[in-house]
SEKOLMAR-684488 format. One record per residue (C-alpha): x, y, z; residue in three letters; residue number from 0. Coordinates in pm, whole numbers, always signed. Layout:
atom u:X	v:Y	w:Z	type:Ala	seq:NUM $
...
This chain:
atom u:+18626	v:+13690	w:+5252	type:Met	seq:0 $
atom u:+18297	v:+13543	w:+5147	type:Asn	seq:1 $
atom u:+18219	v:+13169	w:+5137	type:Trp	seq:2 $
atom u:+18264	v:+13143	w:+4761	type:Met	seq:3 $
atom u:+18625	v:+13261	w:+4776	type:Lys	seq:4 $
atom u:+18713	v:+13074	w:+5091	type:Arg	seq:5 $
atom u:+18850	v:+12753	w:+4917	type:Pro	seq:6 $
atom u:+19093	v:+12969	w:+4711	type:Phe	seq:7 $
atom u:+19200	v:+13197	w:+4988	type:Gly	seq:8 $
atom u:+19443	v:+13146	w:+5267	type:Arg	seq:9 $
atom u:+19310	v:+12964	w:+5568	type:Arg	seq:10 $
atom u:+19413	v:+13069	w:+5915	type:Ala	seq:11 $
atom u:+19591	v:+12785	w:+6090	type:Ser	seq:12 $
atom u:+19426	v:+12683	w:+6417	type:Ala	seq:13 $
atom u:+19645	v:+12659	w:+6726	type:Pro	seq:14 $
atom u:+19750	v:+12299	w:+6798	type:Glu	seq:15 $
atom u:+19587	v:+12181	w:+7117	type:Val	seq:16 $
atom u:+19592	v:+11824	w:+7244	type:Lys	seq:17 $
atom u:+19301	v:+11775	w:+7483	type:Asp	seq:18 $
atom u:+19260	v:+11400	w:+7470	type:Ser	seq:19 $
atom u:+19337	v:+11205	w:+7783	type:Arg	seq:20 $
atom u:+19496	v:+10947	w:+7560	type:Ala	seq:21 $
atom u:+19738	v:+11203	w:+7424	type:Gly	seq:22 $
atom u:+20050	v:+11066	w:+7595	type:Pro	seq:23 $
atom u:+19987	v:+10717	w:+7452	type:Met	seq:24 $
atom u:+20114	v:+10581	w:+7124	type:Ile	seq:25 $
atom u:+19863	v:+10304	w:+7036	type:Ala	seq:26 $
atom u:+20004	v:+10047	w:+6794	type:Leu	seq:27 $
atom u:+19672	v:+9861	w:+6734	type:Thr	seq:28 $
atom u:+19304	v:+9926	w:+6794	type:Gly	seq:29 $
atom u:+18992	v:+9715	w:+6827	type:Ala	seq:30 $
atom u:+18677	v:+9741	w:+6609	type:Gly	seq:31 $
atom u:+18347	v:+9580	w:+6536	type:Arg	seq:32 $
atom u:+18333	v:+9220	w:+6423	type:Ala	seq:33 $
atom u:+18321	v:+9184	w:+6044	type:Arg	seq:34 $
atom u:+18133	v:+8895	w:+5900	type:Trp	seq:35 $
atom u:+18150	v:+8742	w:+5554	type:Thr	seq:36 $
atom u:+17863	v:+8862	w:+5324	type:Pro	seq:37 $
atom u:+17603	v:+8593	w:+5264	type:Arg	seq:38 $
atom u:+17647	v:+8557	w:+4891	type:Asp	seq:39 $
atom u:+17787	v:+8264	w:+4697	type:Tyr	seq:40 $
atom u:+18107	v:+8426	w:+4580	type:Ala	seq:41 $
atom u:+18214	v:+8539	w:+4923	type:Asn	seq:42 $
atom u:+18106	v:+8218	w:+5100	type:Leu	seq:43 $
atom u:+18295	v:+8008	w:+4839	type:Ala	seq:44 $
atom u:+18607	v:+8222	w:+4874	type:Thr	seq:45 $
atom u:+18618	v:+8257	w:+5258	type:Glu	seq:46 $
atom u:+18472	v:+7912	w:+5335	type:Gly	seq:47 $
atom u:+18571	v:+7665	w:+5076	type:Phe	seq:48 $
atom u:+18880	v:+7851	w:+4942	type:Gly	seq:49 $
atom u:+19035	v:+7974	w:+5267	type:Lys	seq:50 $
atom u:+18916	v:+7730	w:+5543	type:Asn	seq:51 $
atom u:+19070	v:+7388	w:+5557	type:Ala	seq:52 $
atom u:+18796	v:+7248	w:+5776	type:Val	seq:53 $
atom u:+18507	v:+7354	w:+5553	type:Ala	seq:54 $
atom u:+18704	v:+7250	w:+5242	type:Tyr	seq:55 $
atom u:+18760	v:+6902	w:+5383	type:Arg	seq:56 $
atom u:+18397	v:+6867	w:+5486	type:Cys	seq:57 $
atom u:+18269	v:+6949	w:+5137	type:Val	seq:58 $
atom u:+18523	v:+6717	w:+4974	type:Arg	seq:59 $
atom u:+18446	v:+6434	w:+5215	type:Met	seq:60 $
atom u:+18071	v:+6449	w:+5159	type:Ile	seq:61 $
atom u:+18092	v:+6495	w:+4780	type:Ala	seq:62 $
atom u:+18345	v:+6221	w:+4727	type:Glu	seq:63 $
atom u:+18175	v:+5977	w:+4960	type:Ala	seq:64 $
atom u:+17832	v:+6027	w:+4813	type:Ala	seq:65 $
atom u:+17971	v:+6010	w:+4458	type:Ala	seq:66 $
atom u:+18141	v:+5677	w:+4539	type:Ser	seq:67 $
atom u:+17793	v:+5517	w:+4569	type:Ala	seq:68 $
atom u:+17702	v:+5458	w:+4197	type:Pro	seq:69 $
atom u:+17346	v:+5519	w:+4083	type:Leu	seq:70 $
atom u:+17171	v:+5211	w:+3930	type:Val	seq:71 $
atom u:+16849	v:+5197	w:+3733	type:Val	seq:72 $
atom u:+16559	v:+4961	w:+3796	type:Phe	seq:73 $
atom u:+16310	v:+4910	w:+3509	type:Ala	seq:74 $
atom u:+15981	v:+4756	w:+3607	type:Asp	seq:75 $
atom u:+16128	v:+4660	w:+3945	type:Gly	seq:76 $
atom u:+16434	v:+4476	w:+3808	type:Val	seq:77 $
atom u:+16785	v:+4616	w:+3795	type:Arg	seq:78 $
atom u:+16875	v:+4684	w:+3438	type:Asp	seq:79 $
atom u:+17241	v:+4794	w:+3374	type:Asp	seq:80 $
atom u:+17180	v:+4798	w:+3003	type:Asp	seq:81 $
atom u:+16898	v:+5051	w:+3019	type:His	seq:82 $
atom u:+16966	v:+5380	w:+2831	type:Pro	seq:83 $
atom u:+16917	v:+5574	w:+3151	type:Ala	seq:84 $
atom u:+17175	v:+5356	w:+3327	type:Ala	seq:85 $
atom u:+17428	v:+5430	w:+3049	type:Gly	seq:86 $
atom u:+17346	v:+5798	w:+3074	type:Leu	seq:87 $
atom u:+17418	v:+5797	w:+3450	type:Leu	seq:88 $
atom u:+17745	v:+5610	w:+3396	type:Arg	seq:89 $
atom u:+17863	v:+5857	w:+3133	type:Lys	seq:90 $
atom u:+17651	v:+6172	w:+3157	type:Pro	seq:91 $
atom u:+17857	v:+6379	w:+2913	type:Asn	seq:92 $
atom u:+18176	v:+6361	w:+2709	type:Pro	seq:93 $
atom u:+18374	v:+6551	w:+2966	type:Glu	seq:94 $
atom u:+18284	v:+6371	w:+3286	type:Gln	seq:95 $
atom u:+18236	v:+6020	w:+3422	type:Ser	seq:96 $
atom u:+17944	v:+5939	w:+3650	type:Gly	seq:97 $
atom u:+18130	v:+5993	w:+3981	type:Pro	seq:98 $
atom u:+18283	v:+6318	w:+3860	type:Glu	seq:99 $
atom u:+17943	v:+6445	w:+3753	type:Trp	seq:100 $
atom u:+17788	v:+6345	w:+4088	type:Leu	seq:101 $
atom u:+18071	v:+6505	w:+4280	type:Glu	seq:102 $
atom u:+17992	v:+6848	w:+4115	type:Thr	seq:103 $
atom u:+17625	v:+6806	w:+4216	type:Ile	seq:104 $
atom u:+17697	v:+6710	w:+4579	type:Tyr	seq:105 $
atom u:+17962	v:+6989	w:+4604	type:Gly	seq:106 $
atom u:+17721	v:+7247	w:+4478	type:Ala	seq:107 $
atom u:+17462	v:+7143	w:+4731	type:Leu	seq:108 $
atom u:+17711	v:+7184	w:+5016	type:Gln	seq:109 $
atom u:+17842	v:+7522	w:+4905	type:Thr	seq:110 $
atom u:+17531	v:+7684	w:+4751	type:Ala	seq:111 $
atom u:+17242	v:+7479	w:+4877	type:Gly	seq:112 $
atom u:+17134	v:+7432	w:+4514	type:Asn	seq:113 $
atom u:+17239	v:+7203	w:+4228	type:Ala	seq:114 $
atom u:+17115	v:+7228	w:+3870	type:Tyr	seq:115 $
atom u:+17132	v:+6959	w:+3601	type:Val	seq:116 $
atom u:+17055	v:+7030	w:+3236	type:Glu	seq:117 $
atom u:+16946	v:+6752	w:+2999	type:Ala	seq:118 $
atom u:+17052	v:+6786	w:+2634	type:Val	seq:119 $
atom u:+16881	v:+6588	w:+2364	type:Gly	seq:120 $
atom u:+16594	v:+6587	w:+2120	type:Asp	seq:121 $
atom u:+16332	v:+6344	w:+2246	type:Glu	seq:122 $
atom u:+16528	v:+6161	w:+2522	type:Thr	seq:123 $
atom u:+16825	v:+6306	w:+2713	type:Pro	seq:124 $
atom u:+17160	v:+6223	w:+2549	type:Gln	seq:125 $
atom u:+17379	v:+6419	w:+2792	type:Glu	seq:126 $
atom u:+17353	v:+6560	w:+3143	type:Leu	seq:127 $
atom u:+17544	v:+6872	w:+3255	type:Trp	seq:128 $
atom u:+17580	v:+7025	w:+3593	type:Ser	seq:129 $
atom u:+17523	v:+7401	w:+3588	type:Leu	seq:130 $
atom u:+17711	v:+7637	w:+3823	type:Arg	seq:131 $
atom u:+17455	v:+7743	w:+4083	type:Pro	seq:132 $
atom u:+17556	v:+8113	w:+4109	type:Asp	seq:133 $
atom u:+17490	v:+8154	w:+3732	type:Arg	seq:134 $
atom u:+17132	v:+8020	w:+3743	type:Val	seq:135 $
atom u:+16826	v:+8230	w:+3818	type:Arg	seq:136 $
atom u:+16483	v:+8093	w:+3868	type:Ile	seq:137 $
atom u:+16196	v:+8251	w:+3670	type:Val	seq:138 $
atom u:+15881	v:+8176	w:+3869	type:Pro	seq:139 $
atom u:+15547	v:+8135	w:+3693	type:Gly	seq:140 $
atom u:+15199	v:+8263	w:+3783	type:Lys	seq:141 $
atom u:+15142	v:+7969	w:+4018	type:Ala	seq:142 $
atom u:+15475	v:+8035	w:+4200	type:Gly	seq:143 $
atom u:+15656	v:+7726	w:+4052	type:Trp	seq:144 $
atom u:+15958	v:+7774	w:+3829	type:Pro	seq:145 $
atom u:+15854	v:+7807	w:+3466	type:Glu	seq:146 $
atom u:+16205	v:+7869	w:+3334	type:Ala	seq:147 $
atom u:+16572	v:+7893	w:+3435	type:Tyr	seq:148 $
atom u:+16808	v:+8167	w:+3317	type:Glu	seq:149 $
atom u:+17177	v:+8081	w:+3288	type:Tyr	seq:150 $
atom u:+17399	v:+8386	w:+3269	type:Ala	seq:151 $
atom u:+17776	v:+8400	w:+3199	type:Val	seq:152 $
atom u:+18005	v:+8654	w:+3039	type:Gly	seq:153 $
atom u:+17733	v:+8916	w:+3006	type:Gly	seq:154 $
atom u:+17508	v:+8675	w:+2804	type:Arg	seq:155 $
atom u:+17212	v:+8475	w:+2930	type:Ser	seq:156 $
atom u:+16995	v:+8193	w:+2795	type:Val	seq:157 $
atom u:+16650	v:+8098	w:+2910	type:Arg	seq:158 $
atom u:+16558	v:+7732	w:+2941	type:Ile	seq:159 $
atom u:+16184	v:+7671	w:+2970	type:Gly	seq:160 $
atom u:+15941	v:+7390	w:+2968	type:Arg	seq:161 $
atom u:+15895	v:+7184	w:+2651	type:Glu	seq:162 $
atom u:+15563	v:+7133	w:+2475	type:Ala	seq:163 $
atom u:+15470	v:+6828	w:+2678	type:Asp	seq:164 $
atom u:+15544	v:+7011	w:+3006	type:Gly	seq:165 $
atom u:+15877	v:+6842	w:+3078	type:Trp	seq:166 $
atom u:+16145	v:+7072	w:+3225	type:Met	seq:167 $
atom u:+16497	v:+7013	w:+3080	type:Pro	seq:168 $
atom u:+16653	v:+7146	w:+3402	type:Val	seq:169 $
atom u:+16633	v:+6971	w:+3734	type:Met	seq:170 $
atom u:+16690	v:+7170	w:+4054	type:Gln	seq:171 $
atom u:+16806	v:+6983	w:+4359	type:Leu	seq:172 $
atom u:+16801	v:+7197	w:+4675	type:Lys	seq:173 $
atom u:+16837	v:+7173	w:+5052	type:Leu	seq:174 $
atom u:+16564	v:+7291	w:+5282	type:Phe	seq:175 $
atom u:+16533	v:+7667	w:+5331	type:His	seq:176 $
atom u:+16289	v:+7796	w:+5591	type:Pro	seq:177 $
atom u:+16235	v:+8138	w:+5441	type:Thr	seq:178 $
atom u:+16289	v:+8100	w:+5069	type:Asp	seq:179 $
atom u:+16048	v:+7934	w:+4825	type:Asp	seq:180 $
atom u:+16287	v:+7879	w:+4537	type:His	seq:181 $
atom u:+16643	v:+7852	w:+4663	type:Tyr	seq:182 $
atom u:+16805	v:+7617	w:+4913	type:Gly	seq:183 $
atom u:+17011	v:+7686	w:+5225	type:Phe	seq:184 $
atom u:+17365	v:+7558	w:+5229	type:Ser	seq:185 $
atom u:+17566	v:+7419	w:+5521	type:Pro	seq:186 $
atom u:+17843	v:+7662	w:+5424	type:Leu	seq:187 $
atom u:+17611	v:+7958	w:+5503	type:Glu	seq:188 $
atom u:+17504	v:+7803	w:+5835	type:Ala	seq:189 $
atom u:+17870	v:+7765	w:+5931	type:Ala	seq:190 $
atom u:+17969	v:+8117	w:+5814	type:Ala	seq:191 $
atom u:+18018	v:+8261	w:+6160	type:Phe	seq:192 $
atom u:+18229	v:+7967	w:+6279	type:Ala	seq:193 $
atom u:+18427	v:+7989	w:+5953	type:Ile	seq:194 $
atom u:+18495	v:+8359	w:+6011	type:Asp	seq:195 $
atom u:+18612	v:+8288	w:+6369	type:Val	seq:196 $
atom u:+18838	v:+8005	w:+6246	type:His	seq:197 $
atom u:+18983	v:+8216	w:+5963	type:Asn	seq:198 $
atom u:+19035	v:+8516	w:+6191	type:Ser	seq:199 $
atom u:+19217	v:+8296	w:+6442	type:Ser	seq:200 $
atom u:+19459	v:+8189	w:+6175	type:Gly	seq:201 $
atom u:+19505	v:+8542	w:+6046	type:Ala	seq:202 $
atom u:+19559	v:+8669	w:+6406	type:Trp	seq:203 $
atom u:+19811	v:+8395	w:+6474	type:Asn	seq:204 $
atom u:+19998	v:+8485	w:+6157	type:Lys	seq:205 $
atom u:+20000	v:+8853	w:+6236	type:Ala	seq:206 $
atom u:+20125	v:+8778	w:+6585	type:Leu	seq:207 $
atom u:+20409	v:+8577	w:+6447	type:Leu	seq:208 $
atom u:+20496	v:+8850	w:+6202	type:Asp	seq:209 $
atom u:+20504	v:+9084	w:+6502	type:Asn	seq:210 $
atom u:+20766	v:+8873	w:+6676	type:Ala	seq:211 $
atom u:+20492	v:+8686	w:+6871	type:Ala	seq:212 $
atom u:+20442	v:+8989	w:+7102	type:Arg	seq:213 $
atom u:+20094	v:+9120	w:+7171	type:Pro	seq:214 $
atom u:+20009	v:+9473	w:+7080	type:Ser	seq:215 $
atom u:+20044	v:+9754	w:+7325	type:Gly	seq:216 $
atom u:+20129	v:+10125	w:+7374	type:Ala	seq:217 $
atom u:+20424	v:+10329	w:+7475	type:Leu	seq:218 $
atom u:+20323	v:+10577	w:+7749	type:Val	seq:219 $
atom u:+20521	v:+10896	w:+7787	type:Tyr	seq:220 $
atom u:+20501	v:+11016	w:+8143	type:Ala	seq:221 $
atom u:+20669	v:+11348	w:+8230	type:Ser	seq:222 $
atom u:+20679	v:+11503	w:+8568	type:Lys	seq:223 $
atom u:+20648	v:+11857	w:+8435	type:Asp	seq:224 $
atom u:+20352	v:+11770	w:+8214	type:Gly	seq:225 $
atom u:+20533	v:+11833	w:+7884	type:Glu	seq:226 $
atom u:+20440	v:+11636	w:+7580	type:Arg	seq:227 $
atom u:+20625	v:+11490	w:+7283	type:Leu	seq:228 $
atom u:+20666	v:+11724	w:+6996	type:Ser	seq:229 $
atom u:+20543	v:+11628	w:+6651	type:Glu	seq:230 $
atom u:+20895	v:+11555	w:+6534	type:Ala	seq:231 $
atom u:+20963	v:+11334	w:+6837	type:Gln	seq:232 $
atom u:+20629	v:+11152	w:+6797	type:Phe	seq:233 $
atom u:+20699	v:+11082	w:+6429	type:Ala	seq:234 $
atom u:+21060	v:+10969	w:+6493	type:Ala	seq:235 $
atom u:+20954	v:+10735	w:+6772	type:Leu	seq:236 $
atom u:+20674	v:+10585	w:+6561	type:Lys	seq:237 $
atom u:+20906	v:+10530	w:+6268	type:Ala	seq:238 $
atom u:+21169	v:+10367	w:+6491	type:Glu	seq:239 $
atom u:+20914	v:+10126	w:+6629	type:Leu	seq:240 $
atom u:+20799	v:+10021	w:+6283	type:Gly	seq:241 $
atom u:+21146	v:+9975	w:+6143	type:Glu	seq:242 $
atom u:+21335	v:+9825	w:+6432	type:Ala	seq:243 $
atom u:+21081	v:+9625	w:+6633	type:His	seq:244 $
atom u:+20804	v:+9497	w:+6402	type:Gln	seq:245 $
atom u:+20819	v:+9199	w:+6165	type:Gly	seq:246 $
atom u:+20947	v:+8850	w:+6179	type:Ala	seq:247 $
atom u:+21302	v:+8954	w:+6104	type:Thr	seq:248 $
atom u:+21313	v:+9165	w:+6422	type:Asn	seq:249 $
atom u:+21194	v:+8886	w:+6653	type:Ala	seq:250 $
atom u:+21364	v:+8900	w:+6989	type:Gly	seq:251 $
atom u:+21525	v:+9235	w:+6936	type:Arg	seq:252 $
atom u:+21533	v:+9423	w:+7274	type:Pro	seq:253 $
atom u:+21356	v:+9753	w:+7308	type:Met	seq:254 $
atom u:+21540	v:+10038	w:+7483	type:Val	seq:255 $
atom u:+21306	v:+10284	w:+7660	type:Leu	seq:256 $
atom u:+21425	v:+10617	w:+7783	type:Glu	seq:257 $
atom u:+21299	v:+10961	w:+7859	type:Gly	seq:258 $
atom u:+20997	v:+10850	w:+8060	type:Gly	seq:259 $
atom u:+20865	v:+10591	w:+7812	type:Leu	seq:260 $
atom u:+20687	v:+10289	w:+7953	type:Asp	seq:261 $
atom u:+20540	v:+9988	w:+7768	type:Trp	seq:262 $
atom u:+20179	v:+9893	w:+7847	type:Lys	seq:263 $
atom u:+20032	v:+9574	w:+7690	type:Pro	seq:264 $
atom u:+19688	v:+9640	w:+7537	type:Met	seq:265 $
atom u:+19579	v:+9296	w:+7427	type:Ser	seq:266 $
atom u:+19556	v:+8941	w:+7559	type:Met	seq:267 $
atom u:+19824	v:+8683	w:+7503	type:Thr	seq:268 $
atom u:+19740	v:+8355	w:+7327	type:Pro	seq:269 $
atom u:+19731	v:+8190	w:+7666	type:Ala	seq:270 $
atom u:+19482	v:+8452	w:+7800	type:Asp	seq:271 $
atom u:+19254	v:+8395	w:+7497	type:Met	seq:272 $
atom u:+19267	v:+8015	w:+7522	type:Asp	seq:273 $
atom u:+19354	v:+8042	w:+7155	type:Phe	seq:274 $
atom u:+19383	v:+7672	w:+7062	type:Ile	seq:275 $
atom u:+19067	v:+7573	w:+7244	type:Ala	seq:276 $
atom u:+18864	v:+7849	w:+7074	type:Gly	seq:277 $
atom u:+18996	v:+7753	w:+6736	type:Lys	seq:278 $
atom u:+18907	v:+7389	w:+6789	type:His	seq:279 $
atom u:+18556	v:+7487	w:+6908	type:Ala	seq:280 $
atom u:+18504	v:+7678	w:+6581	type:Ala	seq:281 $
atom u:+18630	v:+7381	w:+6383	type:Ala	seq:282 $
atom u:+18387	v:+7147	w:+6563	type:Arg	seq:283 $
atom u:+18099	v:+7387	w:+6489	type:Glu	seq:284 $
atom u:+18185	v:+7390	w:+6119	type:Ile	seq:285 $
atom u:+18192	v:+7005	w:+6116	type:Ala	seq:286 $
atom u:+17855	v:+7004	w:+6300	type:Leu	seq:287 $
atom u:+17693	v:+7212	w:+6028	type:Ala	seq:288 $
atom u:+17810	v:+6981	w:+5758	type:Phe	seq:289 $
atom u:+17731	v:+6665	w:+5949	type:Gly	seq:290 $
atom u:+18087	v:+6534	w:+5960	type:Val	seq:291 $
atom u:+18204	v:+6383	w:+6289	type:Pro	seq:292 $
atom u:+18505	v:+6590	w:+6418	type:Pro	seq:293 $
atom u:+18703	v:+6266	w:+6479	type:Gln	seq:294 $
atom u:+18712	v:+6209	w:+6101	type:Leu	seq:295 $
atom u:+18878	v:+6550	w:+6059	type:Leu	seq:296 $
atom u:+19137	v:+6501	w:+6336	type:Gly	seq:297 $
atom u:+18986	v:+6773	w:+6556	type:Ile	seq:298 $
atom u:+19073	v:+6701	w:+6924	type:Pro	seq:299 $
atom u:+18837	v:+6744	w:+7211	type:Gly	seq:300 $
atom u:+18547	v:+6540	w:+7074	type:Asp	seq:301 $
atom u:+18484	v:+6183	w:+7191	type:Ala	seq:302 $
atom u:+18133	v:+6126	w:+7079	type:Thr	seq:303 $
atom u:+18220	v:+5790	w:+6913	type:Tyr	seq:304 $
atom u:+18438	v:+5522	w:+7061	type:Ala	seq:305 $
atom u:+18658	v:+5480	w:+6756	type:Asn	seq:306 $
atom u:+18712	v:+5591	w:+6402	type:Tyr	seq:307 $
atom u:+18500	v:+5305	w:+6255	type:Arg	seq:308 $
atom u:+18194	v:+5410	w:+6455	type:Glu	seq:309 $
atom u:+18240	v:+5777	w:+6348	type:Ala	seq:310 $
atom u:+18273	v:+5674	w:+5985	type:Asn	seq:311 $
atom u:+17957	v:+5462	w:+6002	type:Ala	seq:312 $
atom u:+17766	v:+5749	w:+6159	type:Ala	seq:313 $
atom u:+17893	v:+5982	w:+5889	type:Phe	seq:314 $
atom u:+17755	v:+5745	w:+5622	type:Trp	seq:315 $
atom u:+17424	v:+5679	w:+5793	type:Arg	seq:316 $
atom u:+17345	v:+6038	w:+5894	type:Gly	seq:317 $
atom u:+17499	v:+6240	w:+5609	type:Thr	seq:318 $
atom u:+17602	v:+6051	w:+5298	type:Val	seq:319 $
atom u:+17326	v:+5795	w:+5255	type:Ile	seq:320 $
atom u:+17034	v:+6046	w:+5296	type:Pro	seq:321 $
atom u:+17202	v:+6277	w:+5046	type:Leu	seq:322 $
atom u:+17251	v:+5998	w:+4792	type:Ala	seq:323 $
atom u:+16894	v:+5876	w:+4825	type:Arg	seq:324 $
atom u:+16760	v:+6230	w:+4795	type:Lys	seq:325 $
atom u:+16947	v:+6276	w:+4470	type:Thr	seq:326 $
atom u:+16835	v:+5938	w:+4341	type:Ala	seq:327 $
atom u:+16471	v:+6022	w:+4417	type:Gly	seq:328 $
atom u:+16493	v:+6352	w:+4241	type:Ala	seq:329 $
atom u:+16648	v:+6190	w:+3934	type:Leu	seq:330 $
atom u:+16375	v:+5929	w:+3938	type:Thr	seq:331 $
atom u:+16103	v:+6187	w:+3923	type:Gly	seq:332 $
atom u:+16281	v:+6399	w:+3666	type:Trp	seq:333 $
atom u:+16409	v:+6133	w:+3424	type:Leu	seq:334 $
atom u:+16086	v:+5937	w:+3465	type:Gly	seq:335 $
atom u:+15933	v:+6202	w:+3237	type:Gly	seq:336 $
atom u:+16148	v:+6067	w:+2956	type:Arg	seq:337 $
atom u:+16222	v:+5708	w:+3058	type:Phe	seq:338 $
atom u:+15894	v:+5557	w:+3175	type:Glu	seq:339 $
atom u:+15890	v:+5297	w:+3448	type:Gly	seq:340 $
atom u:+16240	v:+5357	w:+3581	type:Ile	seq:341 $
atom u:+16363	v:+5402	w:+3938	type:Arg	seq:342 $
atom u:+16706	v:+5535	w:+4029	type:Val	seq:343 $
atom u:+16871	v:+5411	w:+4349	type:Glu	seq:344 $
atom u:+17223	v:+5437	w:+4494	type:Pro	seq:345 $
atom u:+17406	v:+5104	w:+4496	type:Asp	seq:346 $
atom u:+17514	v:+5098	w:+4860	type:Leu	seq:347 $
atom u:+17637	v:+4743	w:+4825	type:Asp	seq:348 $
atom u:+17924	v:+4876	w:+4614	type:Ala	seq:349 $
atom u:+18048	v:+5099	w:+4904	type:Val	seq:350 $
atom u:+18339	v:+4936	w:+5094	type:Pro	seq:351 $
atom u:+18278	v:+5159	w:+5398	type:Ala	seq:352 $
atom u:+17941	v:+4992	w:+5455	type:Leu	seq:353 $
atom u:+18076	v:+4628	w:+5428	type:Gln	seq:354 $
atom u:+18086	v:+4570	w:+5811	type:Pro	seq:355 $
atom u:+17712	v:+4666	w:+5840	type:Glu	seq:356 $
atom u:+17624	v:+4435	w:+5553	type:Arg	seq:357 $
atom u:+17822	v:+4148	w:+5709	type:Asp	seq:358 $
atom u:+17634	v:+4200	w:+6038	type:Ala	seq:359 $
atom u:+17298	v:+4202	w:+5854	type:Leu	seq:360 $
atom u:+17375	v:+3883	w:+5669	type:Trp	seq:361 $
atom u:+17485	v:+3714	w:+5986	type:Ala	seq:362 $
atom u:+17164	v:+3806	w:+6161	type:Arg	seq:363 $
atom u:+16956	v:+3688	w:+5865	type:Leu	seq:364 $
atom u:+17142	v:+3356	w:+5846	type:Ser	seq:365 $
atom u:+17078	v:+3298	w:+6218	type:Ala	seq:366 $
atom u:+16706	v:+3370	w:+6181	type:Ala	seq:367 $
atom u:+16591	v:+3009	w:+6117	type:Ser	seq:368 $
atom u:+16224	v:+3106	w:+6122	type:Phe	seq:369 $
atom u:+16263	v:+3305	w:+5795	type:Leu	seq:370 $
atom u:+16244	v:+3153	w:+5448	type:Thr	seq:371 $
atom u:+16514	v:+3202	w:+5194	type:Asp	seq:372 $
atom u:+16284	v:+3436	w:+4997	type:Glu	seq:373 $
atom u:+16225	v:+3649	w:+5307	type:Glu	seq:374 $
atom u:+16599	v:+3666	w:+5378	type:Arg	seq:375 $
atom u:+16680	v:+3778	w:+5033	type:Arg	seq:376 $
atom u:+16407	v:+4044	w:+5037	type:Arg	seq:377 $
atom u:+16525	v:+4178	w:+5379	type:Met	seq:378 $
atom u:+16886	v:+4179	w:+5250	type:Ala	seq:379 $
atom u:+16774	v:+4385	w:+4955	type:Gly	seq:380 $
atom u:+16903	v:+4151	w:+4687	type:Val	seq:381 $
atom u:+16566	v:+4071	w:+4522	type:Gly	seq:382 $
atom u:+16412	v:+3741	w:+4428	type:Ala	seq:383 $
């Protein structure tokens, strides 16, 4: 029989020979390489924000806290709540209020490392819209700076370029990335390994519970005469194990071993793995990447701050306030191309969480008798 006819001919069956040293063992589970979440927005958003409670809570806490500090407009150094830019920030578009719009921006920064805002209007912006970061692509110019942005959805794309006077209708706000010139680096990506460990711990715990909370192992068939299980015996034993001893409904059912069968555990128990401590360590690492004190998330084992109030104050000082000021500065530079002489700042006096610090500041200024009233007002940040 030549090689062309071989697929259509009859193949000679090879004699069945089991030479493996693991032949007498029936392994129920096996170990493999670690599998990490791909570093793209869709997978990170699904595995991190969508399936991990710690990362989800961190993103929500940062976005909601930063959005609770309203943005105010100063024109020629004086706060002007009636300025058109101030009204635009209070109601950026017909579908969203100011805090809702800001929450989408801060949430995009935490999950993607980039946030994009599009201004709609003829001469001056009439509406501000937040664009989904995974749908935006930067088109760099000859000098390396973005000359346009492409927004693609549903198989269609639109290019938004600079206007005749050089103003860009799209503002990009990004977090620092050490190896990318155009896109930012998100805390969600930095915490990806810890998120995978935390998610895998939950999945392993669920699988263990479904398997009657028993670790995996193997049935070893030991025969004095060296005989082995036949294929029929092997298949029947494997089917019996799957039907009668696996699953939550079979929890606690005793296993009867006969004919030289012996059970050998092949994995560590939760106590051997220090399961709870390892899961809490992964949760603390996730919180560290986002800049959220673990005490605010209810994660035990962390006593960096004496109480909840100190942890909350550190969260605002180290994470929320810098993010709000960064956004206000970016809006100042961007909207300044259409509203001359304005400055955007977060109104931190309107944040209840910072009231204890303001009370302490006012008490110190009141006790400083060597300062004039004008100096006290300036140091308190309330103006002349």
